[in-house]
Legacy VTK file of the C-alpha trace (Angstrom):
# vtk DataFile Version 3.0
C-alpha trace
ASCII
DATASET POLYDATA
POINTS 112 float
-21.936 -15.684 1.958
-20.626 -12.210 2.743
-19.466 -10.133 -0.209
-17.009 -7.326 0.420
-17.480 -5.735 -2.976
-20.189 -4.617 -5.339
-19.818 -4.644 -9.093
-16.171 -4.362 -10.116
-14.977 -3.423 -6.616
-12.865 -6.566 -6.385
-10.376 -4.915 -8.766
-9.125 -2.741 -5.866
-7.480 -5.737 -4.201
-5.992 -7.024 -7.467
-4.511 -3.637 -8.361
-3.050 -3.101 -4.870
-1.609 -6.632 -4.709
0.007 -6.271 -8.129
1.519 -2.944 -7.080
3.061 -4.516 -3.984
4.275 -7.821 -5.413
5.481 -6.873 -8.902
8.576 -4.989 -7.651
9.429 -7.926 -5.380
9.289 -10.312 -8.322
11.144 -8.033 -10.747
13.878 -6.869 -8.343
14.298 -10.315 -6.718
15.239 -8.899 -3.342
13.740 -9.447 0.057
14.197 -5.981 1.516
16.065 -2.771 0.987
15.585 0.704 -0.388
15.328 -0.508 -3.995
12.225 -2.521 -3.207
10.744 0.330 -1.141
11.194 2.731 -4.051
9.809 0.188 -6.503
6.716 -0.447 -4.413
6.241 3.300 -3.865
6.345 3.952 -7.611
4.044 1.082 -8.555
1.622 1.930 -5.732
1.489 5.519 -6.991
0.695 4.253 -10.487
-1.913 1.895 -8.994
-3.503 4.821 -7.134
-3.866 6.775 -10.375
-5.262 3.690 -12.159
-7.744 3.064 -9.331
-8.880 6.679 -9.420
-9.373 6.667 -13.195
-11.157 3.304 -13.244
-13.369 4.219 -10.282
-14.397 7.523 -11.825
-15.130 5.825 -15.118
-17.107 2.923 -13.652
-19.096 5.050 -11.184
-19.801 7.861 -13.645
-23.234 9.466 -13.511
-25.571 7.850 -11.061
-25.400 5.841 -7.880
-22.190 4.122 -6.817
-22.378 0.609 -8.178
-18.736 -0.421 -7.874
-17.350 -0.445 -4.339
-15.043 -2.375 -2.036
-16.015 -2.634 1.654
-18.786 -0.149 0.946
-16.340 2.526 -0.247
-16.468 3.592 -3.914
-13.524 2.332 -5.977
-12.163 5.816 -6.753
-11.866 6.675 -3.039
-9.408 3.788 -2.541
-6.846 5.830 -4.502
-6.300 8.068 -1.440
-4.958 5.359 0.950
-2.901 3.880 -1.899
-1.334 7.280 -2.591
-0.714 7.874 1.121
1.022 4.488 1.399
3.088 5.336 -1.678
4.220 8.676 -0.246
5.053 7.227 3.187
7.058 4.405 1.654
8.764 6.664 -0.883
9.894 9.178 1.751
11.201 6.472 4.071
8.699 7.174 6.839
7.811 3.489 6.713
10.175 0.864 5.392
10.463 -2.840 4.759
14.098 -2.944 5.901
14.758 -5.141 8.877
16.628 -4.001 11.949
20.203 -5.353 11.887
20.790 -8.228 14.288
22.826 -7.352 17.358
22.067 -3.626 16.993
19.082 -3.617 19.322
18.835 -0.799 21.782
18.928 -1.948 25.405
15.673 -1.735 27.297
15.313 0.961 29.918
15.366 -0.248 33.481
14.119 1.335 36.687
17.663 2.620 37.268
17.556 4.876 34.226
19.313 4.823 30.863
22.193 2.374 30.306
25.712 3.631 30.963
LINES 1 113
112 0 1 2 3 4 5 6 7 8 9 10 11 12 13 14 15 16 17 18 19 20 21 22 23 24 25 26 27 28 29 30 31 32 33 34 35 36 37 38 39 40 41 42 43 44 45 46 47 48 49 50 51 52 53 54 55 56 57 58 59 60 61 62 63 64 65 66 67 68 69 70 71 72 73 74 75 76 77 78 79 80 81 82 83 84 85 86 87 88 89 90 91 92 93 94 95 96 97 98 99 100 101 102 103 104 105 106 107 108 109 110 111
């Protein structure tokens, strides 16, 4: 059996999943800016929690708690990056409206 974590490293996935799904459950919406902001806020909180827990668990000595070979506290960086990108609207969960698709470019050039 292949293990992807050592020690308490499995908590990274639980913290990240809770940060992504809690706003969906609480706000009861499928998409939209409210959910994006909610996930951005909870993911930011999860990043801080992951950093604090990782620093506490891996204090003084060799790294004993890791996920995919990366120490737990390092996983705060991608969580924070995801939070910032989602919070600023760089990435979004909103779907493209139906019927508003841009026409594909043809060999003749842009549509007229």
